[in-house]
N, CA, C and O atoms as a Maestro MAE file, in Angstrom:
{
 s_m_m2io_version
 :::
 2.0.0
}

f_m_ct {
 s_m_title
 :::
 protein
 m_atom[340] {
  # First column is atom index #
  i_m_mmod_type
  r_m_x_coord
  r_m_y_coord
  r_m_z_coord
  i_m_residue_number
  s_m_chain_name
  s_m_pdb_residue_name
  s_m_pdb_atom_name
  i_m_atomic_number
  :::
  1 25 -33.561 -14.542 9.777 1 A "UNK " " N  " 7
  2 3 -34.897 -14.180 10.227 1 A "UNK " " CA " 6
  3 2 -35.575 -15.383 10.890 1 A "UNK " " C  " 6
  4 15 -36.239 -15.258 11.918 1 A "UNK " " O  " 8
  5 25 -35.385 -16.553 10.268 2 A "UNK " " N  " 7
  6 3 -36.001 -17.760 10.814 2 A "UNK " " CA " 6
  7 2 -35.390 -18.130 12.174 2 A "UNK " " C  " 6
  8 15 -36.104 -18.519 13.098 2 A "UNK " " O  " 8
  9 25 -34.077 -18.007 12.282 3 A "UNK " " N  " 7
  10 3 -33.407 -18.318 13.548 3 A "UNK " " CA " 6
  11 2 -33.847 -17.356 14.651 3 A "UNK " " C  " 6
  12 15 -34.061 -17.766 15.792 3 A "UNK " " O  " 8
  13 25 -33.978 -16.092 14.308 4 A "UNK " " N  " 7
  14 3 -34.397 -15.094 15.289 4 A "UNK " " CA " 6
  15 2 -35.830 -15.355 15.735 4 A "UNK " " C  " 6
  16 15 -36.130 -15.318 16.929 4 A "UNK " " O  " 8
  17 25 -36.713 -15.617 14.776 5 A "UNK " " N  " 7
  18 3 -38.110 -15.884 15.110 5 A "UNK " " CA " 6
  19 2 -38.240 -17.143 15.964 5 A "UNK " " C  " 6
  20 15 -38.968 -17.148 16.957 5 A "UNK " " O  " 8
  21 25 -37.544 -18.197 15.586 6 A "UNK " " N  " 7
  22 3 -37.600 -19.435 16.358 6 A "UNK " " CA " 6
  23 2 -37.075 -19.267 17.767 6 A "UNK " " C  " 6
  24 15 -37.646 -19.799 18.719 6 A "UNK " " O  " 8
  25 25 -35.983 -18.525 17.900 7 A "UNK " " N  " 7
  26 3 -35.417 -18.273 19.221 7 A "UNK " " CA " 6
  27 2 -36.368 -17.455 20.088 7 A "UNK " " C  " 6
  28 15 -36.554 -17.759 21.266 7 A "UNK " " O  " 8
  29 25 -36.969 -16.416 19.506 8 A "UNK " " N  " 7
  30 3 -37.893 -15.573 20.268 8 A "UNK " " CA " 6
  31 2 -39.139 -16.350 20.702 8 A "UNK " " C  " 6
  32 15 -39.603 -16.193 21.831 8 A "UNK " " O  " 8
  33 25 -39.679 -17.180 19.817 9 A "UNK " " N  " 7
  34 3 -40.863 -17.970 20.167 9 A "UNK " " CA " 6
  35 2 -40.514 -18.982 21.257 9 A "UNK " " C  " 6
  36 15 -41.301 -19.196 22.179 9 A "UNK " " O  " 8
  37 25 -39.347 -19.599 21.156 10 A "UNK " " N  " 7
  38 3 -38.924 -20.558 22.178 10 A "UNK " " CA " 6
  39 2 -38.738 -19.872 23.529 10 A "UNK " " C  " 6
  40 15 -39.172 -20.395 24.556 10 A "UNK " " O  " 8
  41 25 -38.096 -18.707 23.534 11 A "UNK " " N  " 7
  42 3 -37.910 -17.963 24.782 11 A "UNK " " CA " 6
  43 2 -39.262 -17.548 25.366 11 A "UNK " " C  " 6
  44 15 -39.464 -17.621 26.578 11 A "UNK " " O  " 8
  45 25 -40.178 -17.116 24.513 12 A "UNK " " N  " 7
  46 3 -41.525 -16.761 24.973 12 A "UNK " " CA " 6
  47 2 -42.206 -17.960 25.625 12 A "UNK " " C  " 6
  48 15 -42.864 -17.817 26.655 12 A "UNK " " O  " 8
  49 25 -42.053 -19.129 25.036 13 A "UNK " " N  " 7
  50 3 -42.631 -20.340 25.621 13 A "UNK " " CA " 6
  51 2 -42.033 -20.680 26.973 13 A "UNK " " C  " 6
  52 15 -42.746 -21.095 27.887 13 A "UNK " " O  " 8
  53 25 -40.720 -20.504 27.103 14 A "UNK " " N  " 7
  54 3 -40.067 -20.773 28.388 14 A "UNK " " CA " 6
  55 2 -40.563 -19.783 29.442 14 A "UNK " " C  " 6
  56 15 -40.773 -20.158 30.596 14 A "UNK " " O  " 8
  57 25 -40.747 -18.534 29.053 15 A "UNK " " N  " 7
  58 3 -41.273 -17.532 29.983 15 A "UNK " " CA " 6
  59 2 -42.702 -17.889 30.388 15 A "UNK " " C  " 6
  60 15 -43.089 -17.667 31.535 15 A "UNK " " O  " 8
  61 25 -43.484 -18.435 29.468 16 A "UNK " " N  " 7
  62 3 -44.879 -18.765 29.747 16 A "UNK " " CA " 6
  63 2 -45.041 -20.026 30.597 16 A "UNK " " C  " 6
  64 15 -46.142 -20.303 31.073 16 A "UNK " " O  " 8
  65 25 -43.982 -20.784 30.793 17 A "UNK " " N  " 7
  66 3 -44.096 -22.031 31.569 17 A "UNK " " CA " 6
  67 2 -44.699 -21.800 32.958 17 A "UNK " " C  " 6
  68 15 -45.668 -22.478 33.300 17 A "UNK " " O  " 8
  69 25 -44.181 -20.888 33.768 18 A "UNK " " N  " 7
  70 3 -44.799 -20.701 35.091 18 A "UNK " " CA " 6
  71 2 -46.020 -19.788 35.059 18 A "UNK " " C  " 6
  72 15 -46.773 -19.735 36.032 18 A "UNK " " O  " 8
  73 25 -46.225 -19.076 33.967 19 A "UNK " " N  " 7
  74 3 -47.353 -18.163 33.835 19 A "UNK " " CA " 6
  75 2 -48.538 -18.884 33.220 19 A "UNK " " C  " 6
  76 15 -48.376 -19.967 32.659 19 A "UNK " " O  " 8
  77 25 -49.731 -18.302 33.315 20 A "UNK " " N  " 7
  78 3 -50.875 -18.943 32.667 20 A "UNK " " CA " 6
  79 2 -50.719 -18.874 31.155 20 A "UNK " " C  " 6
  80 15 -50.573 -17.795 30.581 20 A "UNK " " O  " 8
  81 25 -50.751 -20.009 30.537 21 A "UNK " " N  " 7
  82 3 -50.608 -20.071 29.090 21 A "UNK " " CA " 6
  83 2 -50.016 -21.399 28.667 21 A "UNK " " C  " 6
  84 15 -49.458 -22.126 29.488 21 A "UNK " " O  " 8
  85 25 -50.133 -21.711 27.409 22 A "UNK " " N  " 7
  86 3 -49.628 -22.994 26.904 22 A "UNK " " CA " 6
  87 2 -48.124 -22.935 26.638 22 A "UNK " " C  " 6
  88 15 -47.700 -22.999 25.484 22 A "UNK " " O  " 8
  89 25 -47.322 -22.815 27.678 23 A "UNK " " N  " 7
  90 3 -45.885 -22.641 27.546 23 A "UNK " " CA " 6
  91 2 -45.201 -23.768 26.803 23 A "UNK " " C  " 6
  92 15 -44.384 -23.517 25.917 23 A "UNK " " O  " 8
  93 25 -45.522 -25.017 27.149 24 A "UNK " " N  " 7
  94 3 -44.882 -26.162 26.512 24 A "UNK " " CA " 6
  95 2 -45.225 -26.230 25.027 24 A "UNK " " C  " 6
  96 15 -44.384 -26.597 24.205 24 A "UNK " " O  " 8
  97 25 -46.441 -25.882 24.695 25 A "UNK " " N  " 7
  98 3 -46.847 -25.879 23.287 25 A "UNK " " CA " 6
  99 2 -46.108 -24.786 22.522 25 A "UNK " " C  " 6
  100 15 -45.698 -25.009 21.382 25 A "UNK " " O  " 8
  101 25 -45.932 -23.627 23.114 26 A "UNK " " N  " 7
  102 3 -45.197 -22.529 22.465 26 A "UNK " " CA " 6
  103 2 -43.730 -22.905 22.298 26 A "UNK " " C  " 6
  104 15 -43.124 -22.581 21.277 26 A "UNK " " O  " 8
  105 25 -43.151 -23.585 23.287 27 A "UNK " " N  " 7
  106 3 -41.769 -24.050 23.158 27 A "UNK " " CA " 6
  107 2 -41.658 -25.025 21.989 27 A "UNK " " C  " 6
  108 15 -40.709 -24.958 21.208 27 A "UNK " " O  " 8
  109 25 -42.628 -25.932 21.870 28 A "UNK " " N  " 7
  110 3 -42.613 -26.894 20.762 28 A "UNK " " CA " 6
  111 2 -42.709 -26.187 19.411 28 A "UNK " " C  " 6
  112 15 -42.042 -26.584 18.455 28 A "UNK " " O  " 8
  113 25 -43.523 -25.158 19.328 29 A "UNK " " N  " 7
  114 3 -43.643 -24.396 18.080 29 A "UNK " " CA " 6
  115 2 -42.322 -23.699 17.761 29 A "UNK " " C  " 6
  116 15 -41.870 -23.715 16.616 29 A "UNK " " O  " 8
  117 25 -41.707 -23.089 18.768 30 A "UNK " " N  " 7
  118 3 -40.430 -22.415 18.560 30 A "UNK " " CA " 6
  119 2 -39.338 -23.379 18.126 30 A "UNK " " C  " 6
  120 15 -38.545 -23.066 17.237 30 A "UNK " " O  " 8
  121 25 -39.294 -24.548 18.749 31 A "UNK " " N  " 7
  122 3 -38.302 -25.546 18.355 31 A "UNK " " CA " 6
  123 2 -38.600 -26.110 16.973 31 A "UNK " " C  " 6
  124 15 -37.685 -26.494 16.244 31 A "UNK " " O  " 8
  125 25 -39.875 -26.161 16.613 32 A "UNK " " N  " 7
  126 3 -40.236 -26.597 15.268 32 A "UNK " " CA " 6
  127 2 -39.736 -25.625 14.207 32 A "UNK " " C  " 6
  128 15 -39.342 -26.033 13.114 32 A "UNK " " O  " 8
  129 25 -39.756 -24.348 14.535 33 A "UNK " " N  " 7
  130 3 -39.218 -23.341 13.611 33 A "UNK " " CA " 6
  131 2 -37.707 -23.521 13.469 33 A "UNK " " C  " 6
  132 15 -37.150 -23.285 12.397 33 A "UNK " " O  " 8
  133 25 -37.047 -23.937 14.544 34 A "UNK " " N  " 7
  134 3 -35.600 -24.125 14.558 34 A "UNK " " CA " 6
  135 2 -35.187 -25.555 14.193 34 A "UNK " " C  " 6
  136 15 -34.083 -25.973 14.542 34 A "UNK " " O  " 8
  137 25 -36.020 -26.296 13.519 35 A "UNK " " N  " 7
  138 3 -35.783 -27.717 13.259 35 A "UNK " " CA " 6
  139 2 -34.471 -27.992 12.534 35 A "UNK " " C  " 6
  140 15 -33.924 -29.086 12.678 35 A "UNK " " O  " 8
  141 25 -33.948 -27.050 11.767 36 A "UNK " " N  " 7
  142 3 -32.700 -27.261 11.029 36 A "UNK " " CA " 6
  143 2 -31.488 -27.352 11.953 36 A "UNK " " C  " 6
  144 15 -30.441 -27.867 11.560 36 A "UNK " " O  " 8
  145 25 -31.627 -26.861 13.159 37 A "UNK " " N  " 7
  146 3 -30.521 -26.885 14.125 37 A "UNK " " CA " 6
  147 2 -30.597 -28.197 14.905 37 A "UNK " " C  " 6
  148 15 -31.664 -28.581 15.386 37 A "UNK " " O  " 8
  149 25 -29.453 -28.882 15.026 38 A "UNK " " N  " 7
  150 3 -29.432 -30.214 15.639 38 A "UNK " " CA " 6
  151 2 -29.926 -30.200 17.081 38 A "UNK " " C  " 6
  152 15 -30.719 -31.061 17.463 38 A "UNK " " O  " 8
  153 25 -29.476 -29.242 17.893 39 A "UNK " " N  " 7
  154 3 -29.878 -29.224 19.296 39 A "UNK " " CA " 6
  155 2 -31.368 -28.946 19.440 39 A "UNK " " C  " 6
  156 15 -32.010 -29.472 20.348 39 A "UNK " " O  " 8
  157 25 -31.927 -28.121 18.549 40 A "UNK " " N  " 7
  158 3 -33.359 -27.817 18.619 40 A "UNK " " CA " 6
  159 2 -34.187 -29.050 18.246 40 A "UNK " " C  " 6
  160 15 -35.245 -29.290 18.827 40 A "UNK " " O  " 8
  161 25 -33.704 -29.821 17.283 41 A "UNK " " N  " 7
  162 3 -34.422 -31.030 16.890 41 A "UNK " " CA " 6
  163 2 -34.416 -32.060 18.023 41 A "UNK " " C  " 6
  164 15 -35.421 -32.729 18.265 41 A "UNK " " O  " 8
  165 25 -33.282 -32.184 18.712 42 A "UNK " " N  " 7
  166 3 -33.222 -33.104 19.865 42 A "UNK " " CA " 6
  167 2 -34.158 -32.650 20.983 42 A "UNK " " C  " 6
  168 15 -34.862 -33.469 21.573 42 A "UNK " " O  " 8
  169 25 -34.171 -31.347 21.276 43 A "UNK " " N  " 7
  170 3 -35.073 -30.830 22.312 43 A "UNK " " CA " 6
  171 2 -36.540 -30.989 21.908 43 A "UNK " " C  " 6
  172 15 -37.395 -31.258 22.751 43 A "UNK " " O  " 8
  173 25 -36.824 -30.820 20.615 44 A "UNK " " N  " 7
  174 3 -38.203 -30.980 20.142 44 A "UNK " " CA " 6
  175 2 -38.690 -32.405 20.370 44 A "UNK " " C  " 6
  176 15 -39.852 -32.607 20.723 44 A "UNK " " O  " 8
  177 25 -37.836 -33.380 20.178 45 A "UNK " " N  " 7
  178 3 -38.227 -34.771 20.431 45 A "UNK " " CA " 6
  179 2 -38.545 -34.991 21.908 45 A "UNK " " C  " 6
  180 15 -39.476 -35.724 22.242 45 A "UNK " " O  " 8
  181 25 -37.778 -34.361 22.788 46 A "UNK " " N  " 7
  182 3 -38.026 -34.477 24.233 46 A "UNK " " CA " 6
  183 2 -39.344 -33.799 24.603 46 A "UNK " " C  " 6
  184 15 -40.127 -34.342 25.383 46 A "UNK " " O  " 8
  185 25 -39.587 -32.608 24.042 47 A "UNK " " N  " 7
  186 3 -40.823 -31.867 24.336 47 A "UNK " " CA " 6
  187 2 -42.035 -32.624 23.800 47 A "UNK " " C  " 6
  188 15 -43.076 -32.662 24.457 47 A "UNK " " O  " 8
  189 25 -41.915 -33.221 22.625 48 A "UNK " " N  " 7
  190 3 -43.034 -33.984 22.055 48 A "UNK " " CA " 6
  191 2 -43.430 -35.156 22.938 48 A "UNK " " C  " 6
  192 15 -44.607 -35.509 23.007 48 A "UNK " " O  " 8
  193 25 -42.459 -35.765 23.614 49 A "UNK " " N  " 7
  194 3 -42.773 -36.877 24.512 49 A "UNK " " CA " 6
  195 2 -43.578 -36.392 25.713 49 A "UNK " " C  " 6
  196 15 -44.374 -37.149 26.268 49 A "UNK " " O  " 8
  197 25 -43.379 -35.142 26.117 50 A "UNK " " N  " 7
  198 3 -44.081 -34.588 27.284 50 A "UNK " " CA " 6
  199 2 -45.486 -34.105 26.955 50 A "UNK " " C  " 6
  200 15 -46.333 -34.004 27.843 50 A "UNK " " O  " 8
  201 25 -45.741 -33.804 25.675 51 A "UNK " " N  " 7
  202 3 -47.068 -33.341 25.273 51 A "UNK " " CA " 6
  203 2 -48.007 -34.531 25.134 51 A "UNK " " C  " 6
  204 15 -47.590 -35.595 24.679 51 A "UNK " " O  " 8
  205 25 -49.272 -34.365 25.521 52 A "UNK " " N  " 7
  206 3 -50.221 -35.467 25.330 52 A "UNK " " CA " 6
  207 2 -50.459 -35.685 23.844 52 A "UNK " " C  " 6
  208 15 -50.587 -34.725 23.084 52 A "UNK " " O  " 8
  209 25 -50.519 -36.967 23.423 53 A "UNK " " N  " 7
  210 3 -50.721 -37.238 22.004 53 A "UNK " " CA " 6
  211 2 -51.677 -38.409 21.836 53 A "UNK " " C  " 6
  212 15 -51.881 -39.203 22.755 53 A "UNK " " O  " 8
  213 25 -52.262 -38.502 20.639 54 A "UNK " " N  " 7
  214 3 -53.157 -39.605 20.337 54 A "UNK " " CA " 6
  215 2 -52.359 -40.725 19.672 54 A "UNK " " C  " 6
  216 15 -51.128 -40.698 19.683 54 A "UNK " " O  " 8
  217 25 -53.044 -41.701 19.098 55 A "UNK " " N  " 7
  218 3 -52.369 -42.856 18.514 55 A "UNK " " CA " 6
  219 2 -51.519 -42.497 17.292 55 A "UNK " " C  " 6
  220 15 -50.575 -43.217 16.967 55 A "UNK " " O  " 8
  221 25 -51.843 -41.398 16.618 56 A "UNK " " N  " 7
  222 3 -51.063 -40.969 15.454 56 A "UNK " " CA " 6
  223 2 -49.869 -40.107 15.849 56 A "UNK " " C  " 6
  224 15 -49.085 -39.716 14.985 56 A "UNK " " O  " 8
  225 25 -49.718 -39.807 17.129 57 A "UNK " " N  " 7
  226 3 -48.639 -38.956 17.593 57 A "UNK " " CA " 6
  227 2 -48.951 -37.478 17.482 57 A "UNK " " C  " 6
  228 15 -48.064 -36.641 17.646 57 A "UNK " " O  " 8
  229 25 -50.198 -37.152 17.207 58 A "UNK " " N  " 7
  230 3 -50.611 -35.758 17.086 58 A "UNK " " CA " 6
  231 2 -51.194 -35.271 18.400 58 A "UNK " " C  " 6
  232 15 -51.696 -36.054 19.206 58 A "UNK " " O  " 8
  233 25 -51.119 -33.978 18.595 59 A "UNK " " N  " 7
  234 3 -51.691 -33.356 19.781 59 A "UNK " " CA " 6
  235 2 -53.211 -33.307 19.620 59 A "UNK " " C  " 6
  236 15 -53.701 -32.730 18.649 59 A "UNK " " O  " 8
  237 25 -53.969 -33.900 20.551 60 A "UNK " " N  " 7
  238 3 -55.429 -33.895 20.426 60 A "UNK " " CA " 6
  239 2 -55.998 -32.478 20.426 60 A "UNK " " C  " 6
  240 15 -55.512 -31.596 21.134 60 A "UNK " " O  " 8
  241 25 -57.026 -32.281 19.624 61 A "UNK " " N  " 7
  242 3 -57.664 -30.972 19.519 61 A "UNK " " CA " 6
  243 2 -58.201 -30.513 20.870 61 A "UNK " " C  " 6
  244 15 -58.176 -29.321 21.177 61 A "UNK " " O  " 8
  245 25 -58.685 -31.451 21.675 62 A "UNK " " N  " 7
  246 3 -59.215 -31.072 22.992 62 A "UNK " " CA " 6
  247 2 -58.113 -30.496 23.880 62 A "UNK " " C  " 6
  248 15 -58.369 -29.582 24.664 62 A "UNK " " O  " 8
  249 25 -56.908 -31.012 23.769 63 A "UNK " " N  " 7
  250 3 -55.790 -30.474 24.557 63 A "UNK " " CA " 6
  251 2 -55.442 -29.063 24.113 63 A "UNK " " C  " 6
  252 15 -55.165 -28.196 24.941 63 A "UNK " " O  " 8
  253 25 -55.455 -28.835 22.808 64 A "UNK " " N  " 7
  254 3 -55.155 -27.501 22.287 64 A "UNK " " CA " 6
  255 2 -56.207 -26.507 22.759 64 A "UNK " " C  " 6
  256 15 -55.874 -25.410 23.208 64 A "UNK " " O  " 8
  257 25 -57.477 -26.891 22.658 65 A "UNK " " N  " 7
  258 3 -58.569 -26.010 23.074 65 A "UNK " " CA " 6
  259 2 -58.466 -25.724 24.569 65 A "UNK " " C  " 6
  260 15 -58.645 -24.583 24.995 65 A "UNK " " O  " 8
  261 25 -58.180 -26.750 25.368 66 A "UNK " " N  " 7
  262 3 -58.054 -26.558 26.814 66 A "UNK " " CA " 6
  263 2 -56.926 -25.596 27.142 66 A "UNK " " C  " 6
  264 15 -57.094 -24.712 27.982 66 A "UNK " " O  " 8
  265 25 -55.773 -25.752 26.490 67 A "UNK " " N  " 7
  266 3 -54.635 -24.866 26.751 67 A "UNK " " CA " 6
  267 2 -54.950 -23.423 26.365 67 A "UNK " " C  " 6
  268 15 -54.598 -22.494 27.092 67 A "UNK " " O  " 8
  269 25 -55.608 -23.236 25.230 68 A "UNK " " N  " 7
  270 3 -55.936 -21.883 24.782 68 A "UNK " " CA " 6
  271 2 -56.958 -21.246 25.719 68 A "UNK " " C  " 6
  272 15 -56.823 -20.075 26.074 68 A "UNK " " O  " 8
  273 25 -57.976 -22.003 26.124 69 A "UNK " " N  " 7
  274 3 -58.998 -21.470 27.028 69 A "UNK " " CA " 6
  275 2 -58.382 -21.110 28.375 69 A "UNK " " C  " 6
  276 15 -58.697 -20.060 28.936 69 A "UNK " " O  " 8
  277 25 -57.512 -21.963 28.899 70 A "UNK " " N  " 7
  278 3 -56.870 -21.670 30.178 70 A "UNK " " CA " 6
  279 2 -55.971 -20.439 30.073 70 A "UNK " " C  " 6
  280 15 -55.916 -19.627 30.996 70 A "UNK " " O  " 8
  281 25 -55.271 -20.303 28.952 71 A "UNK " " N  " 7
  282 3 -54.412 -19.129 28.758 71 A "UNK " " CA " 6
  283 2 -55.254 -17.859 28.708 71 A "UNK " " C  " 6
  284 15 -54.924 -16.864 29.354 71 A "UNK " " O  " 8
  285 25 -56.338 -17.894 27.943 72 A "UNK " " N  " 7
  286 3 -57.203 -16.719 27.841 72 A "UNK " " CA " 6
  287 2 -57.858 -16.389 29.179 72 A "UNK " " C  " 6
  288 15 -58.016 -15.216 29.518 72 A "UNK " " O  " 8
  289 25 -58.242 -17.415 29.942 73 A "UNK " " N  " 7
  290 3 -58.835 -17.173 31.260 73 A "UNK " " CA " 6
  291 2 -57.818 -16.538 32.201 73 A "UNK " " C  " 6
  292 15 -58.148 -15.615 32.946 73 A "UNK " " O  " 8
  293 25 -56.595 -17.025 32.167 74 A "UNK " " N  " 7
  294 3 -55.557 -16.447 33.014 74 A "UNK " " CA " 6
  295 2 -55.245 -15.008 32.648 74 A "UNK " " C  " 6
  296 15 -55.073 -14.161 33.525 74 A "UNK " " O  " 8
  297 25 -55.172 -14.732 31.357 75 A "UNK " " N  " 7
  298 3 -54.904 -13.368 30.902 75 A "UNK " " CA " 6
  299 2 -56.070 -12.454 31.265 75 A "UNK " " C  " 6
  300 15 -55.859 -11.331 31.723 75 A "UNK " " O  " 8
  301 25 -57.297 -12.930 31.063 76 A "UNK " " N  " 7
  302 3 -58.477 -12.137 31.391 76 A "UNK " " CA " 6
  303 2 -58.522 -11.829 32.885 76 A "UNK " " C  " 6
  304 15 -58.793 -10.694 33.275 76 A "UNK " " O  " 8
  305 25 -58.260 -12.826 33.716 77 A "UNK " " N  " 7
  306 3 -58.255 -12.608 35.155 77 A "UNK " " CA " 6
  307 2 -57.176 -11.611 35.555 77 A "UNK " " C  " 6
  308 15 -57.400 -10.751 36.407 77 A "UNK " " O  " 8
  309 25 -56.001 -11.729 34.935 78 A "UNK " " N  " 7
  310 3 -54.901 -10.810 35.259 78 A "UNK " " CA " 6
  311 2 -55.257 -9.377 34.898 78 A "UNK " " C  " 6
  312 15 -55.007 -8.453 35.672 78 A "UNK " " O  " 8
  313 25 -55.841 -9.197 33.723 79 A "UNK " " N  " 7
  314 3 -56.233 -7.841 33.299 79 A "UNK " " CA " 6
  315 2 -57.334 -7.315 34.198 79 A "UNK " " C  " 6
  316 15 -57.288 -6.160 34.620 79 A "UNK " " O  " 8
  317 25 -58.321 -8.143 34.498 80 A "UNK " " N  " 7
  318 3 -59.428 -7.728 35.358 80 A "UNK " " CA " 6
  319 2 -58.904 -7.342 36.739 80 A "UNK " " C  " 6
  320 15 -59.290 -6.310 37.287 80 A "UNK " " O  " 8
  321 25 -58.028 -8.169 37.298 81 A "UNK " " N  " 7
  322 3 -57.482 -7.920 38.631 81 A "UNK " " CA " 6
  323 2 -56.674 -6.623 38.643 81 A "UNK " " C  " 6
  324 15 -56.713 -5.873 39.618 81 A "UNK " " O  " 8
  325 25 -55.950 -6.364 37.570 82 A "UNK " " N  " 7
  326 3 -55.147 -5.136 37.479 82 A "UNK " " CA " 6
  327 2 -56.048 -3.913 37.389 82 A "UNK " " C  " 6
  328 15 -55.771 -2.898 38.028 82 A "UNK " " O  " 8
  329 25 -57.122 -3.989 36.608 83 A "UNK " " N  " 7
  330 3 -58.010 -2.846 36.425 83 A "UNK " " CA " 6
  331 2 -58.864 -2.576 37.664 83 A "UNK " " C  " 6
  332 15 -59.121 -1.417 37.990 83 A "UNK " " O  " 8
  333 25 -59.306 -3.621 38.354 84 A "UNK " " N  " 7
  334 3 -60.155 -3.453 39.531 84 A "UNK " " CA " 6
  335 2 -59.336 -2.933 40.698 84 A "UNK " " C  " 6
  336 15 -59.822 -2.131 41.496 84 A "UNK " " O  " 8
  337 25 -58.147 -3.370 40.796 85 A "UNK " " N  " 7
  338 3 -57.274 -2.988 41.905 85 A "UNK " " CA " 6
  339 2 -56.861 -1.590 41.730 85 A "UNK " " C  " 6
  340 15 -56.118 -1.057 42.554 85 A "UNK " " O  " 8
  :::
 }
 m_bond[339] {
  # First column is bond index #
  i_m_from
  i_m_to
  i_m_order
  :::
  1 1 2 1
  2 2 3 1
  3 3 4 2
  4 3 5 1
  5 5 6 1
  6 6 7 1
  7 7 8 2
  8 7 9 1
  9 9 10 1
  10 10 11 1
  11 11 12 2
  12 11 13 1
  13 13 14 1
  14 14 15 1
  15 15 16 2
  16 15 17 1
  17 17 18 1
  18 18 19 1
  19 19 20 2
  20 19 21 1
  21 21 22 1
  22 22 23 1
  23 23 24 2
  24 23 25 1
  25 25 26 1
  26 26 27 1
  27 27 28 2
  28 27 29 1
  29 29 30 1
  30 30 31 1
  31 31 32 2
  32 31 33 1
  33 33 34 1
  34 34 35 1
  35 35 36 2
  36 35 37 1
  37 37 38 1
  38 38 39 1
  39 39 40 2
  40 39 41 1
  41 41 42 1
  42 42 43 1
  43 43 44 2
  44 43 45 1
  45 45 46 1
  46 46 47 1
  47 47 48 2
  48 47 49 1
  49 49 50 1
  50 50 51 1
  51 51 52 2
  52 51 53 1
  53 53 54 1
  54 54 55 1
  55 55 56 2
  56 55 57 1
  57 57 58 1
  58 58 59 1
  59 59 60 2
  60 59 61 1
  61 61 62 1
  62 62 63 1
  63 63 64 2
  64 63 65 1
  65 65 66 1
  66 66 67 1
  67 67 68 2
  68 67 69 1
  69 69 70 1
  70 70 71 1
  71 71 72 2
  72 71 73 1
  73 73 74 1
  74 74 75 1
  75 75 76 2
  76 75 77 1
  77 77 78 1
  78 78 79 1
  79 79 80 2
  80 79 81 1
  81 81 82 1
  82 82 83 1
  83 83 84 2
  84 83 85 1
  85 85 86 1
  86 86 87 1
  87 87 88 2
  88 87 89 1
  89 89 90 1
  90 90 91 1
  91 91 92 2
  92 91 93 1
  93 93 94 1
  94 94 95 1
  95 95 96 2
  96 95 97 1
  97 97 98 1
  98 98 99 1
  99 99 100 2
  100 99 101 1
  101 101 102 1
  102 102 103 1
  103 103 104 2
  104 103 105 1
  105 105 106 1
  106 106 107 1
  107 107 108 2
  108 107 109 1
  109 109 110 1
  110 110 111 1
  111 111 112 2
  112 111 113 1
  113 113 114 1
  114 114 115 1
  115 115 116 2
  116 115 117 1
  117 117 118 1
  118 118 119 1
  119 119 120 2
  120 119 121 1
  121 121 122 1
  122 122 123 1
  123 123 124 2
  124 123 125 1
  125 125 126 1
  126 126 127 1
  127 127 128 2
  128 127 129 1
  129 129 130 1
  130 130 131 1
  131 131 132 2
  132 131 133 1
  133 133 134 1
  134 134 135 1
  135 135 136 2
  136 135 137 1
  137 137 138 1
  138 138 139 1
  139 139 140 2
  140 139 141 1
  141 141 142 1
  142 142 143 1
  143 143 144 2
  144 143 145 1
  145 145 146 1
  146 146 147 1
  147 147 148 2
  148 147 149 1
  149 149 150 1
  150 150 151 1
  151 151 152 2
  152 151 153 1
  153 153 154 1
  154 154 155 1
  155 155 156 2
  156 155 157 1
  157 157 158 1
  158 158 159 1
  159 159 160 2
  160 159 161 1
  161 161 162 1
  162 162 163 1
  163 163 164 2
  164 163 165 1
  165 165 166 1
  166 166 167 1
  167 167 168 2
  168 167 169 1
  169 169 170 1
  170 170 171 1
  171 171 172 2
  172 171 173 1
  173 173 174 1
  174 174 175 1
  175 175 176 2
  176 175 177 1
  177 177 178 1
  178 178 179 1
  179 179 180 2
  180 179 181 1
  181 181 182 1
  182 182 183 1
  183 183 184 2
  184 183 185 1
  185 185 186 1
  186 186 187 1
  187 187 188 2
  188 187 189 1
  189 189 190 1
  190 190 191 1
  191 191 192 2
  192 191 193 1
  193 193 194 1
  194 194 195 1
  195 195 196 2
  196 195 197 1
  197 197 198 1
  198 198 199 1
  199 199 200 2
  200 199 201 1
  201 201 202 1
  202 202 203 1
  203 203 204 2
  204 203 205 1
  205 205 206 1
  206 206 207 1
  207 207 208 2
  208 207 209 1
  209 209 210 1
  210 210 211 1
  211 211 212 2
  212 211 213 1
  213 213 214 1
  214 214 215 1
  215 215 216 2
  216 215 217 1
  217 217 218 1
  218 218 219 1
  219 219 220 2
  220 219 221 1
  221 221 222 1
  222 222 223 1
  223 223 224 2
  224 223 225 1
  225 225 226 1
  226 226 227 1
  227 227 228 2
  228 227 229 1
  229 229 230 1
  230 230 231 1
  231 231 232 2
  232 231 233 1
  233 233 234 1
  234 234 235 1
  235 235 236 2
  236 235 237 1
  237 237 238 1
  238 238 239 1
  239 239 240 2
  240 239 241 1
  241 241 242 1
  242 242 243 1
  243 243 244 2
  244 243 245 1
  245 245 246 1
  246 246 247 1
  247 247 248 2
  248 247 249 1
  249 249 250 1
  250 250 251 1
  251 251 252 2
  252 251 253 1
  253 253 254 1
  254 254 255 1
  255 255 256 2
  256 255 257 1
  257 257 258 1
  258 258 259 1
  259 259 260 2
  260 259 261 1
  261 261 262 1
  262 262 263 1
  263 263 264 2
  264 263 265 1
  265 265 266 1
  266 266 267 1
  267 267 268 2
  268 267 269 1
  269 269 270 1
  270 270 271 1
  271 271 272 2
  272 271 273 1
  273 273 274 1
  274 274 275 1
  275 275 276 2
  276 275 277 1
  277 277 278 1
  278 278 279 1
  279 279 280 2
  280 279 281 1
  281 281 282 1
  282 282 283 1
  283 283 284 2
  284 283 285 1
  285 285 286 1
  286 286 287 1
  287 287 288 2
  288 287 289 1
  289 289 290 1
  290 290 291 1
  291 291 292 2
  292 291 293 1
  293 293 294 1
  294 294 295 1
  295 295 296 2
  296 295 297 1
  297 297 298 1
  298 298 299 1
  299 299 300 2
  300 299 301 1
  301 301 302 1
  302 302 303 1
  303 303 304 2
  304 303 305 1
  305 305 306 1
  306 306 307 1
  307 307 308 2
  308 307 309 1
  309 309 310 1
  310 310 311 1
  311 311 312 2
  312 311 313 1
  313 313 314 1
  314 314 315 1
  315 315 316 2
  316 315 317 1
  317 317 318 1
  318 318 319 1
  319 319 320 2
  320 319 321 1
  321 321 322 1
  322 322 323 1
  323 323 324 2
  324 323 325 1
  325 325 326 1
  326 326 327 1
  327 327 328 2
  328 327 329 1
  329 329 330 1
  330 330 331 1
  331 331 332 2
  332 331 333 1
  333 333 334 1
  334 334 335 1
  335 335 336 2
  336 335 337 1
  337 337 338 1
  338 338 339 1
  339 339 340 2
  :::
 }
}
């Protein structure tokens, strides 16, 4: 169950990369679920280097809020554009 969930979340993050949404953050969450697998742990280290972090190595709250707001704005615009059209 854990492997399936981690794989699905990681795939969802990869799909979200070109779409509006926090794709890289979702990939990191999916790889975090798959941490027991060696290749996922190596990829998680690479993804963590690409994410903005503070002095403690944590993702700043402002970055999380910005990603969520941008994702919601993109989804809202997409739904609005679909309904108006």
